[in-house]
C-alpha positions as CSV (number, residue, x, y, z in Angstrom):
1,M,1.0,-66.7,52.9
2,P,-1.0,-67.1,49.6
3,R,1.2,-67.3,46.5
4,I,0.7,-66.5,42.9
5,D,1.5,-69.6,40.8
6,A,0.9,-68.4,37.3
7,V,-0.4,-65.5,35.2
8,S,-1.5,-65.7,31.6
9,T,-3.2,-63.2,29.2
10,A,-5.1,-63.2,26.0
11,V,-6.2,-60.7,23.4
12,P,-8.8,-60.9,20.6
13,P,-7.6,-61.2,16.9
14,H,-8.4,-57.7,15.5
15,E,-5.4,-55.5,15.8
16,I,-5.8,-51.7,15.2
17,T,-2.8,-49.3,15.0
18,Q,-3.1,-46.0,16.7
19,E,-2.8,-44.2,13.4
20,D,-5.8,-46.1,12.0
21,S,-7.8,-45.4,15.1
22,M,-6.9,-41.7,14.9
23,Q,-8.2,-41.5,11.3
24,L,-11.4,-43.3,12.4
25,A,-11.8,-40.8,15.2
26,R,-11.3,-37.9,12.8
27,H,-14.2,-39.3,10.7
28,F,-16.4,-39.8,13.7
29,F,-15.8,-36.5,15.5
30,Q,-14.8,-33.9,12.9
31,D,-18.3,-32.5,12.5
32,A,-18.7,-32.0,16.3
33,F,-15.4,-30.3,16.8
34,P,-14.1,-27.5,14.4
35,D,-10.7,-27.8,16.2
36,I,-10.5,-31.6,15.6
37,D,-6.8,-31.5,14.6
38,R,-5.9,-30.0,18.0
39,L,-8.0,-32.6,19.9
40,L,-6.5,-35.5,17.9
41,H,-3.1,-34.7,19.4
42,V,-4.2,-36.9,22.3
43,F,-3.5,-39.9,20.0
44,A,0.0,-38.7,19.2
45,H,0.8,-38.3,23.0
46,S,-0.9,-41.5,24.2
47,N,2.3,-43.6,24.0
48,I,0.0,-46.3,22.4
49,Q,1.1,-48.1,19.2
50,K,-1.8,-50.6,18.8
51,R,-4.7,-52.2,20.5
52,H,-6.8,-55.4,20.0
53,F,-10.6,-55.7,19.6
54,C,-13.1,-58.5,19.4
55,M,-14.7,-56.8,16.4
56,P,-13.2,-55.6,13.1
57,M,-12.6,-51.9,12.5
58,D,-15.6,-51.4,10.2
59,W,-18.0,-52.6,12.9
60,F,-17.5,-49.3,14.8
61,S,-18.9,-47.2,12.0
62,D,-22.6,-47.9,12.6
63,D,-24.9,-47.2,15.5
64,R,-25.4,-50.4,17.5
65,P,-28.2,-51.1,20.0
66,F,-27.2,-52.1,23.5
67,A,-28.8,-55.6,23.2
68,E,-26.6,-56.4,20.2
69,K,-23.4,-55.2,21.9
70,N,-24.2,-57.1,25.1
71,Q,-24.9,-60.3,23.2
72,L,-21.5,-59.9,21.6
73,Y,-20.0,-59.3,25.0
74,I,-21.4,-62.5,26.4
75,Q,-20.1,-64.5,23.4
76,H,-16.6,-63.0,23.3
77,A,-16.0,-62.6,27.0
78,E,-16.5,-66.3,27.5
79,A,-14.3,-67.2,24.6
80,L,-11.5,-64.9,25.7
81,S,-11.8,-66.0,29.3
82,L,-11.4,-69.6,28.2
83,E,-8.3,-68.8,26.3
84,A,-6.6,-67.0,29.2
85,A,-7.7,-69.6,31.7
86,R,-6.5,-72.6,29.7
87,K,-3.1,-71.0,29.2
88,C,-2.8,-70.2,32.9
89,L,-3.8,-73.6,34.0
90,Q,-1.3,-75.2,31.6
91,K,1.5,-72.8,32.9
92,A,0.7,-73.8,36.5
93,G,0.6,-77.5,35.6
94,L,-3.0,-77.9,36.7
95,E,-6.3,-79.3,35.5
96,P,-9.6,-77.4,35.7
97,T,-10.8,-79.8,38.4
98,D,-7.9,-78.7,40.7
99,I,-9.5,-75.3,41.1
100,D,-11.6,-74.7,44.2
101,C,-12.8,-71.1,43.7
102,L,-13.4,-69.0,40.5
103,V,-13.3,-65.2,40.9
104,F,-14.6,-63.5,37.8
105,V,-14.1,-59.7,37.2
106,S,-15.7,-57.6,34.4
107,S,-17.5,-54.4,33.9
108,T,-18.1,-54.0,30.2
109,G,-21.3,-56.1,29.8
110,I,-24.1,-57.7,31.7
111,S,-24.9,-61.4,31.9
112,T,-27.3,-63.5,34.0
113,P,-26.4,-66.3,34.5
114,S,-23.0,-64.6,35.0
115,I,-20.1,-65.5,32.8
116,D,-18.4,-67.5,35.5
117,S,-21.3,-69.9,35.6
118,R,-20.9,-70.4,31.8
119,L,-17.2,-71.1,32.4
120,V,-18.0,-73.9,34.9
121,N,-19.4,-75.8,31.9
122,S,-17.0,-74.7,29.1
123,L,-13.8,-74.9,31.1
124,G,-14.7,-78.1,32.8
125,L,-14.6,-76.9,36.4
126,R,-16.1,-78.9,39.3
127,S,-19.8,-78.5,39.9
128,D,-19.0,-77.7,43.6
129,I,-16.7,-74.8,42.8
130,T,-17.1,-71.6,44.8
131,R,-18.0,-68.7,42.4
132,I,-17.3,-65.1,43.2
133,P,-18.4,-62.7,40.3
134,L,-17.3,-59.1,40.8
135,W,-18.9,-56.4,38.6
136,G,-18.5,-52.6,38.4
137,L,-14.9,-52.2,39.6
138,G,-13.7,-50.9,36.3
139,C,-9.9,-50.3,36.0
140,A,-9.3,-51.3,39.6
141,G,-11.0,-54.7,39.1
142,G,-7.9,-56.7,38.3
143,A,-6.1,-55.6,41.4
144,M,-9.2,-55.9,43.6
145,G,-9.9,-59.4,42.2
146,L,-6.3,-60.4,43.0
147,S,-6.7,-59.0,46.6
148,R,-9.9,-61.0,47.1
149,S,-8.4,-64.1,45.7
150,C,-5.4,-63.9,48.0
151,E,-7.6,-63.1,51.0
152,Y,-9.8,-66.2,50.1
153,T,-6.8,-68.5,50.0
154,G,-5.5,-66.9,53.2
155,A,-8.7,-68.0,54.9
156,Y,-8.7,-71.4,53.2
157,P,-5.0,-72.3,52.8
158,R,-5.7,-75.7,51.3
159,R,-7.6,-74.2,48.3
160,R,-6.7,-72.8,44.9
161,V,-8.4,-69.8,43.2
162,L,-8.6,-69.1,39.5
163,L,-9.0,-65.4,38.9
164,I,-10.3,-64.3,35.5
165,S,-10.5,-60.7,34.4
166,V,-12.0,-59.8,31.0
167,E,-13.1,-56.5,29.4
168,L,-14.4,-55.8,26.0
169,C,-14.1,-52.0,26.1
170,G,-14.6,-51.7,22.3
171,L,-18.1,-53.0,22.6
172,T,-19.1,-50.1,24.8
173,F,-18.3,-47.6,22.1
174,I,-21.4,-45.4,21.3
175,R,-21.2,-44.0,17.8
176,Q,-23.8,-41.3,18.6
177,D,-21.8,-40.0,21.6
178,L,-19.7,-37.0,20.4
179,S,-18.4,-36.0,23.7
180,K,-14.7,-35.3,24.5
181,S,-14.7,-38.2,27.0
182,N,-15.7,-40.6,24.2
183,L,-13.0,-39.2,22.0
184,V,-10.4,-39.9,24.7
185,A,-11.9,-43.4,25.1
186,T,-11.6,-44.0,21.4
187,C,-7.9,-43.2,21.8
188,L,-7.2,-45.2,24.9
189,F,-9.2,-48.4,25.4
190,G,-8.8,-51.9,24.1
191,D,-10.0,-55.5,24.8
192,G,-8.2,-58.2,26.7
193,A,-8.4,-60.9,29.4
194,A,-6.1,-62.3,32.1
195,A,-6.1,-65.3,34.4
196,V,-4.2,-65.9,37.6
197,V,-3.8,-69.0,39.8
198,V,-3.5,-68.2,43.5
199,S,-2.8,-71.0,46.0
200,G,-3.0,-71.2,49.8
201,D,0.2,-71.9,51.6
202,S,-0.9,-75.4,52.5
203,V,-1.1,-76.3,48.8
204,P,2.2,-78.0,47.7
205,V,4.5,-76.1,45.4
206,S,4.8,-77.8,42.0
207,K,7.7,-80.2,41.7
208,G,10.9,-78.7,40.2
209,A,10.1,-75.1,41.1
210,S,13.4,-73.4,41.8
211,A,12.6,-69.7,41.6
212,P,11.3,-68.0,44.7
213,S,7.5,-67.9,44.8
214,I,5.7,-64.5,44.7
215,Q,3.6,-64.3,47.9
216,F,0.9,-62.0,49.0
217,C,1.6,-59.9,52.1
218,D,-1.3,-57.5,52.4
219,A,-3.9,-55.3,50.5
220,R,-5.5,-52.0,51.0
221,T,-8.6,-50.6,49.4
222,T,-9.2,-46.8,49.5
223,T,-12.4,-45.1,48.3
224,W,-12.2,-41.3,48.5
225,P,-15.5,-39.5,49.4
226,D,-17.5,-37.4,47.0
227,T,-15.6,-38.7,43.9
228,L,-18.4,-40.7,42.3
229,D,-18.2,-38.6,39.1
230,V,-14.6,-39.2,38.4
231,M,-14.9,-42.5,36.5
232,G,-17.6,-45.0,35.6
233,W,-20.5,-45.8,33.3
234,E,-23.8,-44.0,32.6
235,L,-26.4,-46.5,31.3
236,T,-28.0,-44.9,28.3
237,E,-30.4,-46.2,25.6
238,P,-27.5,-47.2,23.2
239,G,-25.4,-48.6,26.0
240,L,-22.7,-47.9,28.6
241,K,-21.5,-44.3,28.2
242,V,-18.1,-43.6,29.6
243,I,-17.5,-41.2,32.4
244,F,-13.9,-40.2,32.4
245,S,-12.6,-37.1,34.3
246,R,-9.6,-35.2,33.2
247,D,-8.7,-34.7,36.9
248,I,-7.5,-38.3,37.4
249,P,-3.7,-37.5,37.1
250,T,-4.2,-34.6,39.5
251,L,-6.0,-36.8,42.0
252,I,-3.0,-39.3,41.8
253,Q,-0.6,-36.4,42.4
254,T,-2.6,-35.2,45.4
255,Y,-3.5,-38.5,47.2
256,M,-1.3,-41.4,46.1
257,R,1.9,-40.8,48.0
258,E,0.1,-40.6,51.3
259,N,-2.1,-43.6,50.5
260,V,1.0,-45.7,49.6
261,D,3.0,-44.6,52.7
262,R,0.1,-45.5,55.0
263,F,-0.1,-48.9,53.4
264,L,3.6,-49.6,53.6
265,T,4.5,-48.3,57.0
266,P,3.0,-51.2,59.0
267,H,5.3,-53.5,56.9
268,Q,8.4,-51.6,57.9
269,T,9.2,-50.6,54.3
270,T,9.0,-47.5,52.0
271,V,8.7,-46.8,48.3
272,E,12.4,-46.5,48.1
273,H,12.9,-50.1,49.2
274,L,10.5,-51.6,46.7
275,R,12.0,-53.4,43.7
276,H,9.0,-54.0,41.5
277,F,6.2,-51.6,40.5
278,I,3.1,-53.2,39.0
279,F,0.9,-50.3,38.1
280,H,-2.3,-50.2,36.0
281,P,-1.4,-48.0,33.0
282,G,-4.5,-45.9,32.8
283,G,-2.8,-43.7,30.3
284,A,0.5,-41.9,29.7
285,K,-0.5,-39.0,32.0
286,V,-1.5,-41.5,34.7
287,I,1.9,-43.2,34.6
288,D,3.7,-39.8,34.7
289,A,1.6,-38.9,37.8
290,Y,2.6,-42.2,39.5
291,Q,6.2,-41.4,38.9
292,S,6.0,-37.8,40.1
293,S,3.8,-38.6,43.2
294,L,6.0,-41.5,44.3
295,G,9.3,-40.2,43.3
296,I,10.2,-43.1,41.0
297,D,11.9,-43.0,37.6
298,A,10.7,-44.2,34.2
299,A,12.6,-47.5,34.6
300,A,10.4,-48.5,37.5
301,T,7.3,-48.4,35.4
302,R,8.7,-49.8,32.2
303,H,6.4,-52.9,32.2
304,S,3.3,-50.6,32.6
305,E,4.5,-48.5,29.7
306,E,5.2,-51.5,27.5
307,V,1.7,-52.9,28.2
308,L,0.1,-49.5,27.4
309,S,2.1,-49.3,24.2
310,H,1.0,-52.7,22.8
311,F,-2.5,-53.1,24.3
312,G,-3.8,-49.7,25.4
313,N,-5.9,-49.5,28.6
314,M,-8.0,-52.7,28.8
315,S,-9.6,-51.7,32.1
316,S,-9.5,-54.4,34.8
317,P,-7.1,-57.0,33.2
318,T,-4.4,-54.4,32.3
319,V,-2.6,-54.5,35.6
320,L,-2.5,-58.3,35.4
321,F,-0.8,-58.0,32.0
322,V,1.8,-55.9,33.9
323,L,2.1,-58.6,36.6
324,E,2.7,-61.2,33.9
325,K,5.6,-59.2,32.5
326,S,7.0,-58.5,35.9
327,M,6.9,-62.2,36.8
328,E,8.7,-63.1,33.6
329,Q,11.7,-61.3,35.0
330,P,13.7,-62.8,37.9
331,W,12.6,-61.7,41.4
332,N,15.3,-62.3,44.1
333,R,14.3,-63.6,47.5
334,G,13.3,-60.8,49.7
335,D,12.3,-58.5,46.8
336,R,9.0,-56.6,47.4
337,G,6.7,-55.3,44.8
338,L,3.7,-52.9,44.8
339,V,0.6,-53.6,42.7
340,A,-1.6,-50.5,42.2
341,A,-4.8,-49.7,40.2
342,L,-7.4,-47.0,40.3
343,G,-11.1,-47.3,39.4
344,P,-14.6,-46.1,39.9
345,G,-15.6,-45.0,43.4
346,F,-13.1,-43.2,43.1
347,S,-11.0,-46.0,44.5
348,S,-7.5,-47.4,44.7
349,E,-6.3,-50.9,45.3
350,L,-2.8,-51.6,46.6
351,L,-1.2,-55.0,47.1
352,L,2.2,-55.8,48.6
353,L,4.0,-58.8,47.2
354,E,7.2,-60.5,48.3
355,A,9.5,-63.1,46.8
356,R,10.2,-65.9,49.3
């Protein structure tokens, strides 16, 4: 089965505490909401301490045209992708020319040629590399990219995939948008990138590897009908306007347990037999909903909570930050883990991993 050889992450240099972002939000939204103090409680209950952005705090104070924001996206998405990719290749003991396929995931900007084509040059990848850019998957993108990377190496067991997921959510901020959804986004989202090397089972394991390898068992994509308005972007004159429904935790409570049980049953296992839970931390209420729906305790989602606390919700790469933390801890042979993320569609992506 395909295996995950390495995971690495990267964040941009501008760090903003949650207290500072709350004061900024007060300045932005106080004229629109007379009850601004009540609404700002979302910051105190977010379980986020800090986040990282590619632009400094004062950049957010002015109206920015979409063209300016998108040009910044192209510049910083490539740079952050390069940082995550180089760290990942070094961790795996590989050169860029060892990679056969590049899967690139992002939803926070537009680029043609796509960012992955730029990385062929700047990262030094082979000119004959297979390129698979994936756009519009939002918060589910990291998990979906991992699924497609594992399925690709399942079909081509002699090949290696480099998966890169990068989002610059801060660049999508619309100063003129005084909606509650934008206020919540101001509290929640950050910037980041992650890279993963996935190898087919005919690719030799690196010499000296003693720990069990984390292998891919299966994946399941679910898209619920008539839920297009739950999450996504609306393209407006000043840029990508966030669509973010307050019903997301309720949807998790309603649908996730059945979805997970259907996925696990053919593999003769249940939630109770899993040892690792690698969940995209969409927010504190989302993590709580996972715990309640699946009947797991807070210890099971500690890595998700830690990533949320230090980085916020970075959309697609966030679940790969959680995967990195999970793989830094020892997995015993036979341990199974569940990767889960939710995104526009409204969709879920599940992966079953096993240490062998």
